TITORSE-716483 format. One record per residue (C-alpha): residue number from 1; z, x, y. Coordinates in pm, whole numbers, plus 50000, padded with zeros to 5 digits. Example, Ala and Ser with C-alpha at 12.3 -4.5 7.8 and 13.67 -1.06 7.14 Angstrom:
ATOM   dokol       w       u       v
ATOM       1   50780   51230   49550
ATOM       2   50714   51367   49894
***
This chain:
ATOM   dokol       w       u       v
ATOM       1   73840   39667   95221
ATOM       2   73831   39954   94973
ATOM       3   73675   40286   95077
ATOM       4   73406   40260   94808
ATOM       5   73311   39909   94922
ATOM       6   73274   40026   95283
ATOM       7   73048   40311   95176
ATOM       8   72837   40079   94963
ATOM       9   72798   39832   95249
ATOM      10   72694   40106   95491
ATOM      11   72445   40251   95242
ATOM      12   72292   39910   95177
ATOM      13   72269   39846   95551
ATOM      14   72104   40186   95607
ATOM      15   71846   40122   95333
ATOM      16   71745   39779   95465
ATOM      17   71373   39767   95530
ATOM      18   71238   39596   95837
ATOM      19   70883   39504   95750
ATOM      20   70627   39354   95980
ATOM      21   70313   39236   95805
ATOM      22   70026   39224   96049
ATOM      23   69699   39042   96008
ATOM      24   69471   39279   96202
ATOM      25   69146   39135   96071
ATOM      26   68997   39486   96034
ATOM      27   68929   39499   95660
ATOM      28   68765   39217   95463
ATOM      29   68856   38987   95751
ATOM      30   69231   38996   95671
ATOM      31   69449   39302   95627
ATOM      32   69820   39321   95554
ATOM      33   69945   39620   95748
ATOM      34   70304   39737   95741
ATOM      35   70564   39898   95962
ATOM      36   70873   40016   95780
ATOM      37   71181   40170   95943
ATOM      38   71470   40291   95730
ATOM      39   71738   40218   95984
ATOM      40   72024   39970   96033
ATOM      41   71910   39617   96106
ATOM      42   71996   39579   96470
ATOM      43   71884   39384   96771
ATOM      44   71688   39677   96911
ATOM      45   71523   39757   96578
ATOM      46   71430   39396   96523
ATOM      47   71303   39367   96879
ATOM      48   71082   39674   96846
ATOM      49   70941   39555   96514
ATOM      50   70872   39212   96658
ATOM      51   70690   39380   96945
ATOM      52   70486   39581   96696
ATOM      53   70401   39254   96522
ATOM      54   70224   39140   96837
ATOM      55   70020   39460   96860
ATOM      56   69915   39519   96499
ATOM      57   69819   39842   96329
ATOM      58   69618   39967   96034
ATOM      59   69850   40213   95862
ATOM      60   70184   40225   95680
ATOM      61   70461   40399   95871
ATOM      62   70763   40530   95678
ATOM      63   71025   40725   95874
ATOM      64   71391   40810   95849
ATOM      65   71447   40650   96188
ATOM      66   71256   40499   96475
ATOM      67   71339   40806   96682
ATOM      68   71160   41025   96431
ATOM      69   70860   40796   96452
ATOM      70   70849   40836   96828
ATOM      71   70903   41211   96847
ATOM      72   70647   41336   96592
ATOM      73   70287   41429   96662
ATOM      74   70124   41367   96324
ATOM      75   69850   41108   96282
ATOM      76   70102   40858   96142
ATOM      77   70352   40925   96421
ATOM      78   70086   40876   96687
ATOM      79   69957   40557   96530
ATOM      80   70306   40410   96502
ATOM      81   70390   40515   96856
ATOM      82   70067   40364   96985
ATOM      83   70143   40034   96814
ATOM      84   70502   40010   96939
ATOM      85   70435   40131   97293
ATOM      86   70131   39906   97308
ATOM      87   70350   39610   97219
ATOM      88   70580   39692   97510
ATOM      89   70280   39691   97742
ATOM      90   70089   40004   97646
ATOM      91   69819   40120   97880
ATOM      92   69790   39764   98007
ATOM      93   70116   39828   98189
ATOM      94   69928   40085   98397
ATOM      95   69677   40010   98666
ATOM      96   69321   39895   98614
ATOM      97   68973   40029   98689
ATOM      98   68708   39821   98861
ATOM      99   68355   39905   98974
ATOM     100   68286   39945   99344
ATOM     101   67942   39798   99281
ATOM     102   67814   39634   98961
ATOM     103   67641   39903   98750
ATOM     104   67262   39886   98770
ATOM     105   67225   39867   98393
ATOM     106   66968   39625   98261
ATOM     107   67121   39375   98021
ATOM     108   67483   39476   98087
ATOM     109   67711   39175   98023
ATOM     110   67820   39029   98358
ATOM     111   68178   39003   98237
ATOM     112   68182   39383   98208
ATOM     113   68183   39423   98588
ATOM     114   68220   39074   98741
ATOM     115   68484   38808   98669
ATOM     116   68407   38438   98641
ATOM     117   68521   38378   99001
ATOM     118   68286   38645   99134
ATOM     119   68551   38910   99191
ATOM     120   68516   39255   99036
ATOM     121   68620   39261   98673
ATOM     122   68855   39530   98552
ATOM     123   68893   39768   98261
ATOM     124   69223   39896   98126
ATOM     125   69263   40274   98099
ATOM     126   69187   40255   97727
ATOM     127   68869   40055   97786
ATOM     128   68760   40292   98063
ATOM     129   68831   40589   97837
ATOM     130   68620   40438   97561
ATOM     131   68337   40397   97811
ATOM     132   68357   40768   97894
ATOM     133   68352   40855   97524
ATOM     134   68040   40643   97474
ATOM     135   67876   40814   97768
ATOM     136   67968   41173   97681
ATOM     137   67965   41186   97298
ATOM     138   67612   41191   97149
ATOM     139   67512   40895   96932
ATOM     140   67486   41133   96637
ATOM     141   67716   41228   96349
ATOM     142   67725   41608   96374
ATOM     143   67937   41851   96172
ATOM     144   68204   42005   96397
ATOM     145   68176   41752   96681
ATOM     146   68548   41673   96657
ATOM     147   68638   41933   96919
ATOM     148   68421   41770   97184
ATOM     149   68561   41427   97094
ATOM     150   68916   41551   97143
ATOM     151   68828   41733   97465
ATOM     152   68677   41421   97623
ATOM     153   68974   41208   97511
ATOM     154   69225   41460   97646
ATOM     155   69033   41494   97971
ATOM     156   69032   41122   98038
ATOM     157   69396   41079   97935
ATOM     158   69494   41351   98185
ATOM     159   69272   41203   98457
ATOM     160   69407   40848   98415
ATOM     161   69769   40962   98392
ATOM     162   69738   41155   98717
ATOM     163   69591   40847   98887
ATOM     164   69882   40638   98761
ATOM     165   70141   40836   98960
ATOM     166   69924   40941   99253
ATOM     167   70038   40667   99492
ATOM     168   70392   40613   99360
ATOM     169   70608   40755   99641
ATOM     170   70936   40625   99498
ATOM     171   70934   40872   99210
ATOM     172   71072   41224   99219
ATOM     173   70857   41518   99113
ATOM     174   71038   41535   98779
ATOM     175   70994   41161   98721
ATOM     176   70624   41191   98803
ATOM     177   70585   41481   98563
ATOM     178   70762   41290   98285
ATOM     179   70555   40979   98349
ATOM     180   70228   41177   98348
ATOM     181   70321   41334   98015
ATOM     182   70415   41002   97860
ATOM     183   70115   40817   98008
ATOM     184   69864   41077   97892
ATOM     185   70016   41072   97543
ATOM     186   69993   40690   97530
ATOM     187   69632   40682   97650
ATOM     188   69531   40958   97409
ATOM     189   69698   40779   97118
ATOM     190   69512   40457   97192
ATOM     191   69177   40632   97238
ATOM     192   69212   40820   96909
ATOM     193   69332   40514   96718
ATOM     194   68965   40415   96666
ATOM     195   68934   40704   96422
ATOM     196   69177   40521   96188
ATOM     197   68983   40194   96180
ATOM     198   68719   40213   95907
ATOM     199   68571   39876   95811
ATOM     200   68388   39799   95489
ATOM     201   68041   39769   95652
ATOM     202   68090   40121   95788
ATOM     203   68209   40241   95447
ATOM     204   67889   40115   95279
ATOM     205   67678   40281   95547
ATOM     206   67863   40611   95493
ATOM     207   67811   40592   95115
ATOM     208   67436   40529   95139
ATOM     209   67379   40784   95416
ATOM     210   67589   41050   95244
ATOM     211   67393   40988   94923
ATOM     212   67072   41073   95110
ATOM     213   67223   41401   95228
ATOM     214   67348   41468   94876
ATOM     215   66987   41438   94758
ATOM     216   66878   41686   95025
ATOM     217   67127   41939   94889
ATOM     218   67053   41856   94527
ATOM     219   66680   41910   94569
ATOM     220   66744   42230   94762
ATOM     221   66911   42381   94456
ATOM     222   66761   42197   94160
ATOM     223   66459   42431   94126
ATOM     224   66683   42736   94114
ATOM     225   66755   42737   93741
ATOM     226   66478   42573   93530
ATOM     227   66190   42802   93625
ATOM     228   66152   42931   93267
ATOM     229   66167   42593   93094
ATOM     230   65949   42376   93321
ATOM     231   65591   42416   93192
ATOM     232   65637   42770   93056
ATOM     233   65361   43013   93138
ATOM     234   65315   42908   93499
ATOM     235   65242   43178   93754
ATOM     236   65484   43307   94015
ATOM     237   65260   43162   94285
ATOM     238   65262   42811   94138
ATOM     239   65642   42810   94112
ATOM     240   65671   42946   94467
ATOM     241   65447   42665   94588
ATOM     242   65661   42410   94403
ATOM     243   65975   42545   94567
ATOM     244   65818   42585   94910
ATOM     245   65651   42242   94900
ATOM     246   65996   42097   94958
ATOM     247   66004   42273   95295
ATOM     248   65641   42184   95369
ATOM     249   65723   41816   95364
ATOM     250   66045   41870   95562
ATOM     251   65906   41915   95916
ATOM     252   65665   41624   95873
ATOM     253   65952   41407   95753
ATOM     254   66162   41515   96050
ATOM     255   65879   41423   96285
ATOM     256   65812   41083   96126
ATOM     257   66178   40997   96070
ATOM     258   66260   40968   96439
ATOM     259   65952   40756   96511
ATOM     260   66017   40522   96219
ATOM     261   66380   40483   96326
ATOM     262   66259   40363   96667
ATOM     263   65989   40135   96531
ATOM     264   66149   39984   96219
ATOM     265   66516   40012   96306
ATOM     266   66772   40253   96163
ATOM     267   66844   40039   95857
ATOM     268   66476   39980   95783
ATOM     269   66397   40349   95824
ATOM     270   66683   40443   95590
ATOM     271   66547   40210   95321
ATOM     272   66200   40364   95361
ATOM     273   66360   40706   95312
ATOM     274   66534   40584   94996
ATOM     275   66208   40447   94852
ATOM     276   66043   40782   94931
ATOM     277   66314   40969   94739
ATOM     278   66263   40725   94451
ATOM     279   65887   40775   94448
ATOM     280   65909   41155   94459
ATOM     281   66183   41158   94195
ATOM     282   65986   40941   93951
ATOM     283   65674   41157   93989
ATOM     284   65883   41468   93928
ATOM     285   66049   41324   93616
ATOM     286   65715   41223   93459
ATOM     287   65517   41525   93584
ATOM     288   65222   41632   93368
ATOM     289   65180   41983   93505
ATOM     290   65280   42215   93787
ATOM     291   65040   42044   94028
ATOM     292   65231   41718   93979
ATOM     293   65559   41904   94033
ATOM     294   65425   42045   94361
ATOM     295   65318   41697   94478
ATOM     296   65658   41549   94390
ATOM     297   65838   41829   94571
ATOM     298   65621   41766   94876
ATOM     299   65722   41398   94876
ATOM     300   66091   41477   94821
ATOM     301   66079   41738   95096
ATOM     302   65929   41477   95328
ATOM     303   66218   41242   95244
ATOM     304   66470   41522   95300
ATOM     305   66337   41610   95644
ATOM     306   66326   41239   95724
ATOM     307   66690   41207   95616
ATOM     308   66806   41509   95817
ATOM     309   66697   41333   96138
ATOM     310   66778   40973   96049
ATOM     311   67124   40998   95889
ATOM     312   67303   41153   96191
ATOM     313   67146   40892   96420
ATOM     314   67230   40597   96194
ATOM     315   67593   40691   96137
ATOM     316   67640   40801   96498
ATOM     317   67526   40462   96626
ATOM     318   67744   40267   96384
ATOM     319   68065   40467   96425
ATOM     320   68295   40472   96729
ATOM     321   68275   40799   96927
ATOM     322   68598   40940   96782
ATOM     323   68462   40913   96426
ATOM     324   68121   41076   96470
ATOM     325   68236   41432   96409
ATOM     326   68422   41333   96093
ATOM     327   68117   41149   95958
ATOM     328   67903   41455   96033
ATOM     329   68150   41656   95829
ATOM     330   68124   41408   95540
ATOM     331   67744   41428   95530
ATOM     332   67755   41809   95547
ATOM     333   67995   41816   95252
ATOM     334   67765   41576   95066
ATOM     335   67477   41820   95111
ATOM     336   67663   42131   94991
ATOM     337   67809   41932   94701
ATOM     338   67453   41837   94610
ATOM     339   67365   42206   94580
ATOM     340   67672   42270   94363
ATOM     341   67607   41969   94136
ATOM     342   67247   42084   94079
ATOM     343   67389   42418   93961
ATOM     344   67649   42258   93734
ATOM     345   67403   42016   93572
ATOM     346   67169   42307   93500
ATOM     347   67408   42431   93229
ATOM     348   67342   42139   92990
ATOM     349   67005   42024   93124
ATOM     350   66800   42334   93215
ATOM     351   66651   42349   92866
ATOM     352   66308   42301   92711
ATOM     353   66377   41939   92610
ATOM     354   66616   41817   92886
ATOM     355   66479   41950   93212
ATOM     356   66335   41607   93301
ATOM     357   66691   41469   93300
ATOM     358   66779   41732   93558
ATOM     359   66510   41587   93784
ATOM     360   66610   41228   93698
ATOM     361   66923   41250   93915
ATOM     362   66711   41193   94228
ATOM     363   66563   40855   94128
ATOM     364   66894   40745   93975
ATOM     365   67083   40797   94302
ATOM     366   66797   40640   94502
ATOM     367   66822   40326   94285
ATOM     368   67198   40308   94344
ATOM     369   67133   40329   94718
ATOM     370   66889   40038   94697
ATOM     371   67150   39832   94512
ATOM     372   67383   39879   94812
ATOM     373   67110   39793   95064
ATOM     374   67223   39428   95108
ATOM     375   67553   39555   95247
ATOM     376   67391   39777   95513
ATOM     377   67396   39667   95876
ATOM     378   67140   39747   96143
ATOM     379   67240   39976   96429
ATOM     380   67375   39760   96714
ATOM     381   67255   40020   96963
ATOM     382   66897   39980   96840
ATOM     383   66923   39601   96855
ATOM     384   67067   39605   97208
ATOM     385   66792   39844   97316
ATOM     386   66534   39585   97214
ATOM     387   66726   39279   97337
ATOM     388   67042   39316   97543
ATOM     389   67135   38953   97463
ATOM     390   67101   38998   97088
ATOM     391   67349   38775   96902
ATOM     392   67286   38976   96586
ATOM     393   67402   39293   96761
ATOM     394   67720   39117   96871
ATOM     395   67788   38989   96521
ATOM     396   67740   39340   96379
ATOM     397   67970   39493   96642
ATOM     398   68235   39236   96555
ATOM     399   68219   39333   96188
ATOM     400   68195   39709   96246
ATOM     401   68493   39724   96482
ATOM     402   68703   39451   96319
ATOM     403   68721   39256   96646
ATOM     404   68842   38896   96667
ATOM     405   68765   38776   97019
ATOM     406   68438   38734   97206
ATOM     407   68563   38912   97516
ATOM     408   68641   39220   97303
ATOM     409   68289   39211   97163
ATOM     410   68136   39183   97511
ATOM     411   68340   39482   97629
ATOM     412   68212   39683   97332
ATOM     413   67857   39572   97411
ATOM     414   67910   39701   97763
ATOM     415   68022   40038   97625
ATOM     416   67706   40059   97412
ATOM     417   67486   39972   97710
ATOM     418   67655   40221   97945
ATOM     419   67634   40493   97679
ATOM     420   67270   40414   97611
ATOM     421   67178   40449   97979
ATOM     422   67371   40774   98010
ATOM     423   67177   40912   97713
ATOM     424   66841   40765   97822
ATOM     425   66789   40538   97526
ATOM     426   66419   40468   97488
ATOM     427   66339   40557   97849
ATOM     428   66146   40882   97816
ATOM     429   65923   41039   97552
ATOM     430   66040   41349   97370
ATOM     431   65764   41560   97525
ATOM     432   65861   41454   97877
ATOM     433   66227   41533   97809
ATOM     434   66138   41877   97671
ATOM     435   65932   41950   97982
ATOM     436   66221   41848   98202
ATOM     437   66456   42073   98004
ATOM     438   66213   42363   98032
ATOM     439   66195   42317   98408
ATOM     440   66568   42383   98456
ATOM     441   66690   42739   98412
ATOM     442   67023   42646   98250
ATOM     443   66881   42401   97997
ATOM     444   66585   42635   97933
ATOM     445   66826   42907   97822
ATOM     446   67016   42662   97601
ATOM     447   66693   42531   97450
ATOM     448   66563   42880   97376
ATOM     449   66902   42979   97234
ATOM     450   66914   42677   97004
ATOM     451   66560   42745   96875
ATOM     452   66631   43115   96822
ATOM     453   66946   43024   96628
ATOM     454   66749   42778   96412
ATOM     455   66498   43051   96327
ATOM     456   66778   43301   96265
ATOM     457   66949   43053   96033
ATOM     458   66647   43036   95802
ATOM     459   66515   43390   95840
ATOM     460   66862   43521   95752
ATOM     461   66753   43440   95396
ATOM     462   67013   43180   95307
ATOM     463   66766   42949   95135
ATOM     464   66626   43241   94940
ATOM     465   66971   43246   94779
ATOM     466   66980   42869   94717
ATOM     467   66618   42859   94595
ATOM     468   66605   43175   94383
ATOM     469   66955   43309   94317
ATOM     470   66916   43262   93940
ATOM     471   66606   43485   93939
ATOM     472   66780   43728   94172
ATOM     473   67084   43761   93943
ATOM     474   66872   43844   93638
ATOM     475   66969   44192   93530
ATOM     476   67264   44186   93770
ATOM     477   67502   43978   93557
ATOM     478   67484   43859   93197
ATOM     479   67432   43488   93275
ATOM     480   67248   43441   93607
ATOM     481   67332   43069   93614
ATOM     482   67703   43155   93631
ATOM     483   67639   43363   93940
ATOM     484   67438   43081   94097
ATOM     485   67717   42831   94030
ATOM     486   67977   43062   94177
ATOM     487   67767   43086   94492
ATOM     488   67744   42705   94510
ATOM     489   68121   42667   94473
ATOM     490   68190   42932   94737
ATOM     491   67949   42750   94968
ATOM     492   68155   42429   94939
ATOM     493   68486   42609   94999
ATOM     494   68348   42798   95298
ATOM     495   68223   42471   95451
ATOM     496   68579   42339   95434
ATOM     497   68733   42658   95571
ATOM     498   68508   42670   95876
ATOM     499   68658   42342   96002
ATOM     500   68972   42534   96095
ATOM     501   68782   42819   96261
ATOM     502   68577   42586   96480
ATOM     503   68887   42470   96663
ATOM     504   69009   42822   96729
ATOM     505   68702   43036   96799
ATOM     506   68418   43024   97046
ATOM     507   68072   42947   96916
ATOM     508   67933   43281   97033
ATOM     509   68218   43463   96860
ATOM     510   68144   43284   96533
ATOM     511   67774   43374   96555
ATOM     512   67862   43740   96614
ATOM     513   68102   43752   96319
ATOM     514   67861   43558   96099
ATOM     515   67555   43773   96167
ATOM     516   67757   44096   96136
ATOM     517   67919   43989   95807
ATOM     518   67587   43878   95661
ATOM     519   67421   44202   95776
ATOM     520   67675   44424   95599
ATOM     521   67655   44198   95291
ATOM     522   67278   44258   95280
ATOM     523   67337   44633   95299
ATOM     524   67581   44614   95005
ATOM     525   67333   44402   94805
ATOM     526   67056   44658   94858
ATOM     527   67283   44950   94765
ATOM     528   67395   44767   94451
ATOM     529   67039   44692   94343
ATOM     530   66948   45058   94401
ATOM     531   67226   45157   94161
ATOM     532   67455   45321   94416
ATOM     533   67716   45051   94356
ATOM     534   67799   44848   94047
ATOM     535   67637   44511   93982
ATOM     536   67967   44339   94049
ATOM     537   67937   44449   94412
ATOM     538   67605   44261   94433
ATOM     539   67766   43940   94306
ATOM     540   68057   43973   94548
ATOM     541   67827   44063   94837
ATOM     542   67609   43753   94782
ATOM     543   67918   43531   94793
ATOM     544   68050   43705   95105
ATOM     545   67705   43659   95255
ATOM     546   67726   43282   95192
ATOM     547   68080   43264   95334
ATOM     548   67979   43432   95659
ATOM     549   67675   43205   95680
ATOM     550   67894   42893   95666
ATOM     551   68127   43044   95927
ATOM     552   67855   43069   96190
ATOM     553   67481   43056   96132
ATOM     554   67518   42749   95911
ATOM     555   67681   42490   96142
ATOM     556   67662   42646   96490
ATOM     557   67285   42605   96556
ATOM     558   67326   42229   96513
ATOM     559   67659   42211   96693
ATOM     560   67519   42392   96998
ATOM     561   67279   42103   97054
ATOM     562   67546   41833   97031
ATOM     563   67807   42016   97241
ATOM     564   67615   42184   97518
ATOM     565   67325   41956   97608
ATOM     566   67380   41653   97829
ATOM     567   67355   41320   97651
ATOM     568   67001   41252   97774
ATOM     569   66874   41576   97617
ATOM     570   67046   41568   97277
ATOM     571   66790   41357   97088
ATOM     572   66491   41565   97204
ATOM     573   66669   41895   97137
ATOM     574   66775   41775   96790
ATOM     575   66418   41672   96709
ATOM     576   66251   42001   96803
ATOM     577   66533   42203   96642
ATOM     578   66493   42017   96314
ATOM     579   66117   42078   96304
ATOM     580   66155   42450   96378
ATOM     581   66425   42478   96112
ATOM     582   66211   42315   95843
ATOM     583   65906   42525   95935
ATOM     584   66105   42847   95895
ATOM     585   66255   42710   95574
ATOM     586   65903   42671   95435
ATOM     587   65808   43030   95523
ATOM     588   66114   43173   95348
ATOM     589   66068   42955   95039
ATOM     590   65703   43056   95009
ATOM     591   65724   43432   95057
ATOM     592   66056   43532   94898
ATOM     593   65930   43545   94535
ATOM     594   65653   43781   94646
ATOM     595   65902   43983   94851
ATOM     596   66128   44005   94548
ATOM     597   65842   44133   94331
ATOM     598   65700   44381   94583
ATOM     599   66019   44508   94745
ATOM     600   66246   44496   94442
ATOM     601   66586   44633   94538
ATOM     602   66491   44615   94907
ATOM     603   66419   44239   94898
ATOM     604   66715   44166   95128
ATOM     605   66624   44441   95376
ATOM     606   66402   44213   95593
ATOM     607   66689   43965   95616
ATOM     608   66920   44246   95728
ATOM     609   66677   44329   96011
ATOM     610   66675   43965   96125
ATOM     611   67055   43953   96118
ATOM     612   67081   44272   96321
ATOM     613   66847   44125   96583
ATOM     614   67050   43804   96580
ATOM     615   67368   44000   96649
ATOM     616   67203   44179   96942
ATOM     617   67072   43848   97079
ATOM     618   67413   43682   97051
ATOM     619   67589   43977   97214
ATOM     620   67350   44016   97507
ATOM     621   67176   43684   97578
ATOM     622   67345   43389   97404
ATOM     623   67584   43207   97640
ATOM     624   67923   43090   97515
ATOM     625   67841   42743   97388
ATOM     626   68189   42612   97315
ATOM     627   68162   42351   97587
ATOM     628   68382   42256   97879
ATOM     629   68760   42261   97847
ATOM     630   68960   41937   97891
ATOM     631   69064   42057   98236
ATOM     632   68701   42112   98341
ATOM     633   68601   41776   98198
ATOM     634   68888   41604   98382
ATOM     635   68775   41761   98711
ATOM     636   68418   41643   98646
ATOM     637   68543   41292   98564
ATOM     638   68739   41284   98888
ATOM     639   68429   41379   99083
ATOM     640   68196   41131   98912
ATOM     641   68424   40831   98866
ATOM     642   68563   40848   99220
ATOM     643   68214   40755   99339
ATOM     644   68173   40448   99116
ATOM     645   68513   40302   99026
ATOM     646   68839   40210   99197
ATOM     647   69181   40248   99038
ATOM     648   69442   39986   99128
ATOM     649   69796   40090   99030
ATOM     650   70039   39845   98872
ATOM     651   70367   39998   98975
ATOM     652   70587   39687   98934
ATOM     653   70476   39607   98582
ATOM     654   70489   39972   98483
ATOM     655   70844   40004   98614
ATOM     656   70954   39701   98411
ATOM     657   70798   39843   98098
ATOM     658   70961   40180   98159
ATOM     659   71299   40015   98205
ATOM     660   71260   39801   97892
ATOM     661   71157   40104   97689
ATOM     662   71441   40316   97826
ATOM     663   71702   40050   97746
ATOM     664   71563   39999   97398
ATOM     665   71569   40368   97316
ATOM     666   71916   40421   97463
ATOM     667   72053   40135   97256
ATOM     668   71880   40267   96946
ATOM     669   72025   40616   96995
ATOM     670   72375   40474   97052
ATOM     671   72359   40270   96732
ATOM     672   72232   40564   96527
ATOM     673   72505   40788   96669
ATOM     674   72767   40525   96587
ATOM     675   72631   40506   96234
ATOM     676   72652   40883   96190
ATOM     677   73009   40887   96318
ATOM     678   73101   40601   96087
ATOM     679   72954   40791   95797
ATOM     680   73151   41105   95885
ATOM     681   73477   40911   95915
ATOM     682   73434   40781   95562
***
């Protein structure tokens, strides 16, 4: 055979695609998912792909070789590795967990702890890990919660991997170490794979919920620009009341939102919130005078406070634990984008004849939410709390998780029930929980710290910027609306940037840097307004002020509640924190115009004092609120689970899987090496 023909044959063989189309049933009932390996068609490659076919996955893998797929640590690498290793046995090749005694959880499916023959049922390491995630991760979508999700997953993976080798005396220390590393990686991959499964019912819920948060942000900033064109001749007091009315309705909405969510269901409460936005928006569009504007702002503020409590609960109860932090991030971005869009639309619409169109965005988005209402599902957690045998809850879980078999659904129901008990679903009133928290010194300090941080967040003056920056920039730059829009854009970028800082810095550290940066920014703003620095310094200082806010005082007060409080305290702490936040928001919105008139260049001086006090509080009193490390969580899991569950190793099956995997990989490496040598010889 000619040299060129040999090369062509080898190249064609190397480019052959081995594709396994998998019907995973996760998206629209049927999904074609693909594994693709650019490698020679060989017995080992075919065998591995056939094994993957039995497992299924939800992503497209494209690698130079199977070895590359197995060695990497990207999301795609981990998903592909989880699928292939799972097909060879996965975590089911390990031992199993069983309960020493059936959990005393009312309504828990019997199959969760007892088999049909009366013997203890078992959970695989992945199933047990999911149970721990449901117990430890709050049923709330909170910005920045991803770190806690990863910590719990890593802690359980380490705990289960150590159990897997604990009683295996036939392994050397090196073999045990290697097996622990591989086992923990496998368990972690399978636990985190939930974050890649997003079904259409969940997508619709995210769209509608994020739209509500967008309206919160939009109505925070929409009054910033049109003050001179909306009913010209109004007094400063009437405009201040119109702006502050938004924050007056907020705390009442936050109070009612939680109660309505419990009484009418999460879906029903969300629809009530949407109708409230629609009502307030219509009144605002067709307002006859400033009194009507104030009333509409009060209604919209009520809907916004309502949304701030309801949306995290609704999405948190629909999503698997490993997705709740990401969904919290999405809703936070929706809110800051709402502020930016209100600034951008002010350019064409903040005029004498178009300002009603600026207000019309609220009812328009509310109508679009109502059009998507038929696709919204009720929270399965709420349904199970009312009736543990609810068939509707099981149907919803099946659709949300893309499950195909009844036993999978019942296991997921068990996770919901165990998580609900751990977080005291519907067992105790908020007042009783707050009293219990106040009676414990540790939780009392955390509660006081969270409330102080909520007050510091608002009294730092951030909403004075979002409410009145256009008025503030008058005389500072030529077009105040440009300055306002720049601030809105910087706010969005800073929200994105803080995601990277949250994984690297302690919460206390971020509060210290945030309060210090905002304090010095206030000093620069005052000096600029006094004429000691140019006006450009004022514009830059306001943007730096917003950046430092998003780095600490923006997200951390909310994240402290989700990360540091035990599951049974999160809902009560969130509720009281939200009400305090909205009350302080109202005070700032009401008094800043008067402060700006009376204090002039010193209008930001009171905020500087608050920020200085916040820095002192954070440095001397605030505990580090970053949460437990994976190692500390693993030690706690060992202590708690050793009292309630038994681990039964599966050494024989695991050894067979290890041997099969080792042979497969050795054969694969030999074939790839032979291919490289053949290519060189040509």
